[in-house]
N, C-alpha and C positions, 0 to 999 in steps of 0.2 A: 306224172305218175307211171309207174312200169305198167307195160302191157304184157300179157300172158299169150302164148301161142295156142294152137288148137288142142295139143296134147295137154298142156297146163289147165286149160279151161275143163276139159274132160276130168283130170285128176281132182281138181278144185270142186267140181260139182258132186264128185263121189264122195270126197271128204265132208263136205257139207252135209250129205244125205246121212253118212254114218255118224255124225253128231246130232242131227235133229232126231234120228231114230235110236239114239243112246246105244248104239252098238260099241262092242269092246274095241280096242286099239287093233290095227290091221297090219300085217306083215308086209314087206317091200313086194313080195312075189304075189301075194293076194291083191294088193293094190294095184299092180301092173296088169294083172289078168281082167279087172273090173271094166277097164275101158275098151273100146273097138274102134281100130284094131289094137290089140294088146301090145305092150311095149316090154322090153327086157327090163327086168327087175333091177339090173345093175346101172342102168341109165336113169332111174328115178330121182337120184340125189339133187342133179341140178335142177330139174323141175320142180322139185317140192321146195328147194331153196326158193325160186322166184314166187312161188305161191305165198310162202311166208313173208316175203318181202312186200307184197302186195297188202298181206293183212297188216303188217307193221304200219304201212303207210295210212290204212284205212282206220287204224286205232284198234285193232282186232287182235285176239291172241294168235300165237304162230301156230296155224293148223296143221303144218307138217309134223307136229309133236306126236300127230295120232299114228303115224307110219313107224313102225317099231322093227328093230332087229330080231331076228328069229331066235337067236341064241341069247343075248342079253335081255330081250323084252323090253328094250328102252330105244330111245331115239337113237339115229344113226350118229356116227362121229361128227358128220357134217352139220348137224343141228345146233350144236352148242356155240360154235364161231359166230353164228348167226347174231347173237346178242350183241357182240362187239361190232360187227358189220353195220347193225341197224341203230347202234347207239343206245340199246335197251339195258338199263341198269340190271346186274345181277345181285346186288345186295350181299355180296359176300357168299352166295349159296354155292353148293357143290354142284356138280352136274346132274347128280341123282335128284338132289332138291329141286333144281331148276326144272327138271322134266315133270316131276309131281305138281309143282306149282302151275306150269303151263297148262297140264291137262285139267287141273282145277279151273283155270281160267276159261279154257276151252268149254267145259261142262256148264259153268255159270253164264257164259256169254248168251244173250238173248238177240243180239244184232247180226246174225249171220245173213239175213236178207240184203244188209249193205253190200256184202260180198257178192251174192248173188245177182243183185241188180247191177253192179259194177261190171259183171262179167257178161250180162245180158242172158242169164239162164232163166228157164222156165220152171222153177221150182214152185210147187203149189203148197206153201208153207201151212195154209188153212186145213189142208186135207191130211196133214201129218199130225196124228194125235198129241205129238210133244209140244205143239205150238198152239195155246189157247187164245183167246180174244184178248186183245190188250186190256190190261187193267191198271190201275194205279199202283206205282211202285215207289221204290227209294233207290235213286240211281247216283253214283258218284261221277263227276264229270272232270277230267283231269284238264287243267289249264296250261297253256303253252308258255313256259319261260324261255322258250327259244325264238319265238316269234311276236306274238301280241303283248307279252308281258315281260319282255326282256329288261333286265337290269333294274327291275321294280321289286320292292319289299311288298310284303303281304299288306302291310298298313297302307301304302301308296294304291294297292289295287282296290282294297276295300273302299276308300274315300274317294280316288280319282275315278275309278271305274265303275263299281257297284252302286254307290250312293249318289254318284253325279251323271256320269256319261250314259250308263245303261238305263238309268231311270229317266233323266231329262233330255238327252240328245238320241238316244236310240230307241226309246219307247218301249223298252223290255227285249229288243231284237239282239240276240247274241249269235254272230255268225260262226259257223263251223266250217274247216277246210275240206275234211275228207268224207267223214261219215256221222250221220246224225244217230240219234237214240230212238230205237223202235218201241216206243211205249205210249201209254195212255195220257190225256189231259188229266191235270191234276195230279201228276207224279211230282214228289218232293225231289228236287236236284241239290245235291250237296257238291259244291265247288271245291275241288281238290287241287291244292298249290303247293309244291315242294312238301309232300309226306304230310299234309294237314288239310283239314277241311276250314276255309275261311269265310265261307258265305252260303247262303241257301236261298232257293226260291221255288215257286211252285210254277210248273210248266202249263201253258195253256195250248201250245200247238208247236209241231215240228214242221217247217216249210222247207222244201226242196226246190231249187232253181233249176230251170231249163238250160241256163247258161251261167257259168259261175259269175258271181258278183266280183267285179274289179280283177277278174281273170284268175281269182283265187278262192273265193268261199262258195261251197257248192250248195249251201243251205243257212236256216237260221233256226235256233230255238227261241220261242217267243215265251216270255215270263210275265207273269202278273206282277207289274212293278209294285203294287201295294204289299206283295209277299216278300221281297227281296230284304233279306237281313244279313248284317256282318257281325261278326263275335270274336272273342279270342279263339285262337287256333284248336281245333279238335284233333287230338292224335290218334293213331292207329290204336294204341293201347284203350284210348277211352272209348272208341268204337268197339273194341273187342270185349270190353265189360258188359256192353249191352247186347252185341250178337257175338256169341261165342265161336260162330263159323267164320267170322271175319278175322284175318290175321295180318294183313299187309294191304299197303296202297300199291297201285301198279298203273301203268299207262291205259289200261283198259277201262271201259266204263262199267265197273262193277255195280252189282246189284246187292242191296240190303234187304233182308226179310221186311216186308211192309208190316208185319207184326210189331215191330218195334218202333213204329213212327212216334208214338205218344213218348216213348222214353227220349227218342233222338231229339223231339221238340222240346221236352223238359231240359235235356242238356244244352240246346241252343239258348234258351231262356236263361239258363243259370249263366252262360258265357257271354251273353249279349253286353255289349259296350255301353256303360252309362257314364258319361262324363258331364259334369256341370261346369260353367265358364270359369268359376275359381281354380279349377284344377288344370287349366289349360294356360301354359306360359303366355304372356302377352305377346310375344314375338312368334308364337306358333300359330295364332288364330287364323291368320291369312292363308295357313295352308289348308284349311278346311273349307270346301265349296259350299255354297247355299245348301245343295242337294242332300248334304250330310247332317242336316240339322234334326232330322226326324229320329235318327239313331245315336249317332255322335253329335251330341247336343253342345254346339258351341255358339251361343247367342250373344252376338257382339253388342246387342242393345243392353245387356245386363252389364257390360264392362264399360259402357260409355259414363266417364266419371262425372260430366255435367249433368246427365239425364239422373244418375245415381242420387246425387245431391239434391236435386229438386224433388225426386220422389221421396226421399227422406223427410226434406222440409215440409212437404205435403201431407205424408202419412205418418211421420214420427219414425223413431228407430227401434220400436219394439216389432218383434215377429207379428206381421199381419194375420197369421193363422193361429198360433199357439199362445200369443202374448208374450213370448220369452223375451226379457230384459238383461243384456250383457252387464250392464253398470250395477243393476240389482244383484246379480248373482256373483259377479267377478270383481266388483269394486268400480269406483269412479274412473280409473284409468281406462276401462274398457267400456265406459258408456258411449253409445252411439254407434259401436260396431255392429254391423248387420250386413247381410247379403241382399240383393235386389233380384227380384224374378220377373221375367217378361211374360205376361199373361195372354198377349193378343195371339190368336191362332195362327200357325205357320202359312197356312193356305191363303190367308188374308193380307200377307205381307208381298209387296212387288218392290220395283226398283224405285219407285217415287215415294215410298214409305218413309215417315218420319216419325219416331217415337214420341208418345204423349205420356209424360211422367205421371200425370193424374191418372189416365184412364188403363195404361199399358203396363205400369210398373207398380210392384208392391214389395215392401220390406219383408224379409223372411229369414228365420234362423237357419243355420246350417242344415240341421236336422230335417226341417220341413222342405228346404230346398231340394236334398238329397231325394225325399220321397216324392216330390213334384216332378223330378227327373228320372224317376225308377220305372216308370211305365215302358216296358219293351215296345219299340216302334212309335212311341208318341210321348206325351207329357200328360199328367194328372191335371185336373183343374183344381183351383183353390178349394172349391167346394168339395170336391171328392175328398181331398186330404183332411178338411175339417171332418167329414163323415167318419172316415178312418178313426181320428182321435176320439170322437165322440163314442164310437162303437166300441173302441178298446177300453173306455173308462166304465 
């Protein structure tokens, strides 16, 4: 990671303070005179560029955008090439639009203590009225397609990482490389991958390491494994329909107004993936790990032809919930057609488990089967679905 010299550390400290105190943008001349001993304002460009390079490495907005030209009242000419230099997408925006967007990111950012800590600064954030006690938030967490999730589709990340590795192997620990989120326990984190939200989880803790793990990771976010969800991708437009102030995804860990949490959770519920075994091609089943069963439900026991036939032999081919009979409704040609549902709780299944067609399987019609699997994050019981039918009547 880039190291700043003494002048650059002093400049960075002043830029952090102007941001925390919500001061307006500052000219090159004013900035040069803020540090002791002062430097000539014509020499600031290269120093500001290095500050922004460190910000980019830490996943923060480019703080040098706060320093403006006296005449144009915009960032200097050297600011815009930084996007290409640091590999930051410009999304086809003009220089004027990029400047405005970066200023908005700077205003919205709540993680300036990360930069302060990196530089060893003694800024008393709590004594500055602009920073309140940590509270639950909604935060977007960009994921790296360059490192950890290289050449992976969002579907692969959802199944292999979120529903298997993060829950069963990492126990909710999600390592970060450069900077963590400065937020409270209970914050809703929305995982951003390639301009879409593909998963969510509730944060329980942010842990910083004294020595980088594997020489790379400076800390971990720790998530409640019971709260981890995956769903069909949520787009920027869909978020903007909920929060009118949101306009685009970026490399920065953006904040969404917590007052919109109920609407966002409702959207997540709407987009949650519910798949029953009959919807998954036979040759695709093995692609889904056991850990995915709680949300992307691929229960191999329901596809076991021998167990299915034994269950139908024992229980009959009518739906065990609503009594639907295919042969009676569609004719003899379709008699005996039926789905089979596995009723044993997933937490009771281990590597030595063998399905019992009498106790563990029940014939159900496609409608009842869909409702059984329609519970977000789990499965309804047979008794619950029977109550739904009774209540509806």
